[in-house]
LOKEDO-459648 format. One record per residue: residue number from 0; z, y, x negated of N, C-alpha, C in turn. Coordinates in steps of 0.05 Angstrom, whole numbers, m for minus. Layout:
<pts>
PT   seq     n.zz     n.yy     n.xx    ca.zz    ca.yy    ca.xx     c.zz     c.yy     c.xx
PT   NUM        Z        Y        X        Z        Y        X        Z        Y        X
...
</pts>
This chain:
<pts>
PT   seq     n.zz     n.yy     n.xx    ca.zz    ca.yy    ca.xx     c.zz     c.yy     c.xx
PT     0      142    m1080    m2024      171    m1080    m2025      182    m1052    m2024
PT     1      205    m1049    m2010      217    m1023    m2008      238    m1023    m2031
PT     2      238    m1001    m2044      257     m997    m2068      282     m981    m2058
PT     3      305     m994    m2059      331     m981    m2052      345     m973    m2077
PT     4      350     m948    m2080      363     m936    m2105      389     m924    m2098
PT     5      410     m932    m2112      437     m919    m2108      441     m901    m2131
PT     6      449     m876    m2126      452     m858    m2147      474     m866    m2167
PT     7      471     m858    m2193      490     m867    m2212      520     m860    m2206
PT     8      525     m838    m2194      552     m829    m2188      567     m852    m2171
PT     9      553     m867    m2157      566     m888    m2140      579     m910    m2156
PT    10      569     m911    m2182      578     m934    m2201      608     m931    m2206
PT    11      618     m905    m2203      648     m902    m2206      664     m918    m2187
PT    12      651     m924    m2164      666     m936    m2140      659     m965    m2137
PT    13      634     m974    m2143      627    m1002    m2140      600    m1007    m2155
PT    14      595    m1033    m2159      570    m1040    m2171      547    m1034    m2154
PT    15      525    m1021    m2163      505    m1014    m2144      477    m1012    m2159
PT    16      466    m1036    m2165      440    m1037    m2177      418    m1031    m2156
PT    17      396    m1019    m2165      374    m1015    m2147      361    m1043    m2140
PT    18      349    m1043    m2117      338    m1070    m2106      311    m1065    m2093
PT    19      294    m1085    m2097      269    m1085    m2083      272    m1106    m2061
PT    20      267    m1097    m2035      272    m1114    m2013      247    m1111    m1994
PT    21      248    m1131    m1974      229    m1129    m1953      243    m1121    m1929
PT    22      235    m1098    m1916      247    m1089    m1893      228    m1071    m1877
PT    23      236    m1065    m1851      219    m1049    m1834      233    m1023    m1826
PT    24      261    m1022    m1831      276     m999    m1825      294     m992    m1849
PT    25      305     m968    m1848      325     m960    m1869      349     m979    m1869
PT    26      359     m985    m1845      382    m1003    m1842      379    m1030    m1853
PT    27      354    m1043    m1848      348    m1068    m1860      347    m1067    m1889
PT    28      334    m1045    m1901      332    m1042    m1929      360    m1040    m1942
PT    29      376    m1026    m1930      404    m1021    m1943      418    m1048    m1940
PT    30      417    m1060    m1917      433    m1086    m1914      423    m1107    m1935
PT    31      399    m1109    m1938      387    m1129    m1957      394    m1121    m1987
PT    32      394    m1094    m1992      400    m1086    m2020      431    m1090    m2026
PT    33      448    m1089    m2007      477    m1092    m2013      487    m1120    m2009
PT    34      469    m1138    m2000      476    m1165    m1995      493    m1180    m2016
PT    35      485    m1175    m2041      498    m1191    m2062      513    m1172    m2082
PT    36      521    m1148    m2071      536    m1129    m2090      562    m1124    m2076
PT    37      581    m1137    m2086      608    m1137    m2074      618    m1109    m2070
PT    38      629    m1103    m2049      643    m1077    m2042      624    m1053    m2034
PT    39      598    m1059    m2042      579    m1037    m2037      574    m1031    m2007
PT    40      571    m1052    m1992      566    m1050    m1963      588    m1033    m1951
PT    41      614    m1041    m1956      636    m1027    m1944      638     m998    m1952
PT    42      627     m992    m1976      628     m964    m1984      607     m947    m1971
PT    43      582     m958    m1965      562     m944    m1954      561     m946    m1923
PT    44      568     m968    m1914      565     m972    m1884      592     m979    m1872
PT    45      598     m971    m1847      624     m979    m1835      621    m1008    m1822
PT    46      641    m1015    m1806      642    m1041    m1795      620    m1047    m1773
PT    47      607    m1025    m1764      587    m1025    m1744      559    m1022    m1757
PT    48      558    m1023    m1783      534    m1017    m1798      522     m991    m1794
PT    49      540     m971    m1790      533     m944    m1789      539     m931    m1816
PT    50      522     m910    m1823      526     m896    m1848      553     m881    m1848
PT    51      568     m884    m1868      593     m870    m1871      589     m840    m1875
PT    52      608     m824    m1867      605     m796    m1867      601     m785    m1893
PT    53      612     m798    m1914      610     m787    m1942      585     m796    m1956
PT    54      567     m809    m1942      541     m819    m1952      519     m802    m1940
PT    55      496     m803    m1954      470     m792    m1944      448     m809    m1954
PT    56      425     m809    m1940      403     m825    m1947      378     m809    m1945
PT    57      360     m813    m1965      335     m800    m1966      313     m821    m1965
PT    58      290     m816    m1953      268     m836    m1953      245     m819    m1965
PT    59      235     m828    m1988      213     m813    m2002      219     m784    m2004
PT    60      245     m778    m2010      252     m750    m2017      260     m734    m1991
PT    61      258     m745    m1967      265     m730    m1943      290     m742    m1931
PT    62      308     m727    m1920      331     m738    m1905      323     m756    m1883
PT    63      337     m777    m1880      334     m795    m1855      336     m779    m1829
PT    64      320     m785    m1810      320     m771    m1785      343     m784    m1769
PT    65      347     m810    m1768      368     m823    m1753      391     m831    m1771
PT    66      410     m815    m1773      437     m820    m1789      453     m840    m1774
PT    67      450     m843    m1748      468     m860    m1734      460     m890    m1736
PT    68      436     m897    m1729      427     m925    m1729      410     m932    m1753
PT    69      402     m912    m1768      385     m916    m1792      360     m930    m1785
PT    70      347     m922    m1762      324     m935    m1753      298     m925    m1762
PT    71      298     m904    m1781      274     m895    m1794      257     m917    m1803
PT    72      231     m917    m1797      214     m939    m1808      208     m936    m1839
PT    73      206     m959    m1851      199     m959    m1880      175     m978    m1883
PT    74      160     m971    m1903      135     m988    m1908      137     m997    m1937
PT    75      120    m1016    m1946      119    m1022    m1974      115     m998    m1991
PT    76      127     m997    m2014      126     m974    m2033      143     m950    m2025
PT    77      158     m954    m2003      178     m932    m1995      200     m933    m2014
PT    78      212     m909    m2022      236     m908    m2036      259     m896    m2021
PT    79      280     m911    m2019      303     m903    m2002      327     m898    m2023
PT    80      336     m873    m2022      357     m864    m2040      383     m861    m2024
PT    81      403     m874    m2036      429     m875    m2022      449     m860    m2042
PT    82      463     m839    m2032      480     m822    m2048      503     m812    m2033
PT    83      524     m804    m2048      546     m791    m2036      538     m763    m2026
PT    84      548     m756    m2003      543     m730    m1993      563     m710    m2003
PT    85      555     m686    m2011      574     m666    m2021      583     m650    m2000
PT    86      608     m644    m1998      620     m626    m1978      644     m611    m1990
PT    87      653     m593    m1974      676     m578    m1984      669     m550    m1992
PT    88      688     m534    m2003      682     m508    m2010      691     m499    m2036
</pts>
């Protein structure tokens, strides 16, 4: 199973429990993890299932390579971390 973890700071905006899912890409993992968590999908992904600009994703501690389609491959025991991106000055 792939473990999808949403950082605690997201809880200010929506319910976001960690989830263990079966998936072959980062996008599949996120879609399955948000399936039953109201409001979370729309906070993380846009209407085209693309990662919103204020979000970032790490796979086993490394930034995703494909921020557009989230097509990075995942395997069992992969950890996907979803968090808000920090910006500004």
